[in-house]
N, C-alpha and C positions, 0 to 999 in steps of 0.2 A: 466368445471369440474375440473381445475387446480386451480381455485376462489374458488372455496366450500371447493378444499383440506387444502389450505392456510389459508382462514378464520376458519376452523377446530383443525389447528396446533396453530394459537395463540391462538383462546381459550383456548387449553391446555396448552399452555403457559404459560397464566397468572392464571390459574386453577393452575401451577404448585408452580408461582411466590407468590400467596395468601398464599399458605399453606406452605413457602419457612421462610416469616416473623414470622409465628412466631415460628417458629422452630426458628430461629435465634439468638430469644429474649428469649427462653429457657434457649439457649446454652450461652448469656449474661446475667447471675445474676444480679441485683442490688447489691453491696455491699458498705456499706458507714464503711470509719475506722475512726480513730482519732489518730492524730498524735500530740506526746510531744514534745516538743522544747527542746532544752538547750540554748535555746541563746533569751534574749530578743527583743522585736520588733525594739528598737533603735538601734542596732545591722543591720543596714539596707542591706546589701550585703548578709549576712548570714540567715536573718529569711526570706528574700523575695526567696533563694533559696528555703525554705520549702513551699511556696507560688506556686513558679515555678513550684515545682516538681505536687505539690497538681492540678494545672490549665491543666500541661499537661495531669497529669493521668484522671479530665473529661473529657477533649477534646477528646482522642485518644479512649477513651472508649462511645463516644455520651451519654455524662452524666451517667453512669451506674455503674460508678466505680467515688465513691467518697473519699475524705481523707478530715477528719474537720481540721484544723492545732491547737493546744493550746498554749499560750506561757507557761517558768517558772512557775508553782505555779498549772496552773488551773486543772492538770493531776499529776502531779510529779516536783518532784523542781531539778534543771537544771544541779545538778550530781546525780540525782534518774533516769535516761531514763533509763537506759540501764536497771535497773529492772523490774522498771512500764512494759515495754514493754514484757520481759519476763516471770513475772508474769501474763500478760494477760490483765493489768490494763487498757493499748490502746493497740491496733494492733500494733505502729509501733512507732519512735520518730526518729528526726534532731538533732544529736551529734556529740562531738568529743570522742574518744573512747578512749583516754589518758585520761579524765578525771578521767576515773575508775582501770587506772594503778596500783593503789593500792591494789585494788583484784587480779587485771592479769597486770603483768609489761609487758609480752609482747606487749599490748598493742597500747602503747608508739610509736610501730612502726606501726599501724595502722590510727595515725595521723600525725605525723613528729617528729623525733629523733631528739635531739643533733646532729647538722654535718649530720644531715643526708642530705637527696636527695631533691630538688627544685622541683618546682609542676608538671614539665614537666616527669622528670625519676618518680615522684614516683605513678603518673597517668599508668605511661609504664609500673614499677612494678607490680599494682594493676592489670591492665589488662589484659599484654600479660608475667607478670611475675611469674605467680601464686603466687603473695601476698592476694589476695582477696581468694581464696581458703586454705592459710594457717590462716588467722585471721580470717576463718567460722570453721575452725576446732577449734580453740581455744574460740568461740564466741558458738559451738554449747553445752556446760557445761551451760551456761545459757540461753539457749533456744530462742535463737535469731540468721539470719542471717543478714548480712551485704552488703550493694551497696554504694560506692564511688559517694558521691552526690555534694560536693562541696570543694573549694579552695577558700584561704585569698590569695598563694602565699607568698614568702621570708616574714617573720616579721622583723619590728627592734629591735635593740639590748636594747634599755631601756631609759628610761629617769632620769638623774643622776643630784643630785644638785650640786656634785663636777665635777672638771675633772678627771679622773681615767689614770694619769700618769705610772703605775707600779702593777701587782699582790698585791704586800703590799700594793696598797691601796682600796683591796677589805677585807681585814681582818677588822669583826667588823662591816658591814658595816650591815645596816638592809632594805633590798632588798624586796617589792613584787613582786614574783614570781611563779609560780603555776607547778606542772606536775614533771615529771623527771626531770628537768633540776633545783627544786629549790634541789634535793637530790644530784647533782652536786655540786654545789655551796658551799653545806652546807660543801664539806671537802677544802674547800681553804679560810675556815674561815668567809665563807657569813652565816648571820642570816637570812633565806628565812620567811619573811608574806606572810600567805591569808590573804586577804582583799577585802573586794566587790569594783567594780566602783565608786559609790559613796564617797568612805572613800580616794583615793587614792590623792587627791590634799590637802585635808586639812591638811592628814599626812605628806605627804613630806613638808607642808607649816611651821607647826611647829618642823619638826625633829625628828619626830616618827617613817619617813622612810626616807631613804638619798638613796631611787633607786627603779624604777619599771615601770616595762613591763607590756607590754600589747596587742597590736599588731602593728598596722602597720598605715599609716600617714591617712587614709583614717578613720578610727574608734579614732586613738591618739587624736584628730586634738579636739574629743566633748570634752573631759577630761580638757583642757585647763592647760597642765602641764607648760606648758614653762616661764610661772613668775616663777615657784618655783622651779622649776627643768630644769635649758635650757639648760644641753649639752644633746642631743641626740644623742643614739649611736647608729654605724652598725658597721658591718652586722648581721642579727639576726641569730645568731648560735643558740639561744635558739628552735627557730623553725624555719629551715629554709622553712616550707610548714606547711600548718594545714588545713589538710586534713577530712572533713565535712560527716559522714556516715548517709544511711537513716538506721536505724536495725527493725525488721521485726521482730517481733513472727514465731518463728520453725511453731510451728501449725497455726497458721493463713496462714501463707504462703503454705504451701502444701495444706491446702485447695481451694486457688484462680484457677482457672480456667489456663491454659494455657497463652493464650490470656492476661490473666490480669497480670500474672508474666512478660511476654514481654515486657508489658506494662509500668510496674514498673520497669524496668533496663534502659528503653528508656528516660523515665519520672527521671530517677534518673541522666542515661547520660547528660540531657540537663539543670538539674541545676547546676550537676556538672562545666560545660563549662560556663554556664552563672554567676557562683557567681567567677567566677577567672575573667572571663569579667571585670564583675564591677569591682571589687579590682585593676585591670591591668587599667584602666581607671580612676580612682577617686583617686588614689595614688599620681601623679606626681602633679595635683593643690592644693590637701592640703600638702605636701611635701613643694611647694611654698609659700603657706598662713601661714602656719607654723614656716617656716624661716624668713618671712618678720614680724611674732609675737614676736618675738626673740627666735624662738629657733634655738641652736648652732651646728652645724650636725658636727657630732666629727666619727673619725674611731678609733674603740680598738686600741692601739698601739697593733705591733706584737706580744710584749712578753705577753700581757695580752690574746691576742686570743690564741699562745700557750700554754697558763697555763689553760684556757678553754678546750681546746684540749682533754691534758693531762688526766686531770680532769676525762674528760667525755669517755677517752677510760680504763680510771681505774673503773671508775662504772660501764662501760657494762660487762666488762672481769667479773668480782664480781659478779655481778647480774646473768651473763649466767651460772657461773660455777654452782649453784645453784636451778635452775631453767629453766628445758630441755625447756619447752616450749620459754623461752623468748630467749635463746639457738637456737633454730630451725630457730626461725622469724626469730632472730638480725645475723643470720650467715647469711641466705638466701636474708637478705635486703642488707647487709654490701658488698654479693658479687656483685650483683644485683646495687650498687653504685657505686661498683668501676671499673665495667665496663660500668658505662652510663659516667662515669670520663675522662675514657680513650678517647670517642667518645666525648663529650665535649671538651676536650683541644686538640684535633685536628680539630675541627671544629667549634663549636658555642663561643666558649669563646674567640678566634682570630676576627671571625667577628664582636661580641658585643664588644671585647676592642679595637680594630680599628673605632668603628662607632663611640664609647664613645669618643676618641681622636678627632675624626673632628664634632663633636659636640662641645665638647671644643672652638675646634678652630675657633669657630662659622660660 
């Protein structure tokens, strides 16, 4: 009797499982999205972040949610990604939001402001300091939402044909630099130049440029600039961290099942960690190769760095005075930065400084 009851119960359970499977499938619809990237495929670490994100989404949805990655020009140009996603030409995009600071100056804080936070501090601001919510309030007018999905860590200060000994050496300099930093450098008498990756080496070689900032050693060594502009300056005050975001069309985001929204968030977190890890792993060896190939590593003189600091503060204050959205994000960002450096001063910096001295001693 007990055996018959057990068999009957097992049969009901099997029937229930047969009913449940189609129900689960219906609850997990097949979704295919297109991702427009701002980064060419030869930006190995950044471009691979989009692929890592897409693969994580596919695996975590059992193949039900697919994101097709597209390089610049296939759907939209590199600096058109935000508009393309907002207009629905792509469901999502992989970009640096400061590319669009001309339309929304506050977006400089979404990527990495001059003299801003380092990668860890900025990640804390995004995830636990209200930064992502403030950024998404600004992006609401553009019909997108953003998720942090990558970072380069600190960048370099640039390649210079001549050694920089004082801030007077900056005046009249033709400098390939982009974003908000160009606005700051202009106040110091620098002539900012917009120029694509493939043109930089020839322009430095001919004297059409005096200096150029790109990214960090892992990307810079591909440009082969040491022969034409051997002075490789640090620190990268222009961009102490470059955060990458996944931007998603707001309507498409709202259409996603909650489970898919969580999958997308966790995939963006995976891409965020993976991109920074790749830069942190690749930069030391790339820096050694650059030095062996003729690059002369130089620190900006304190007086020059101070002039950059003063000019940055003046431009920030001027911009904040005329732009309420910029002011709100600026104030939140700087307050968080200042608290972070209080902690860094006590724990992180003294430890790192000690370890650097120990390494120098061998």
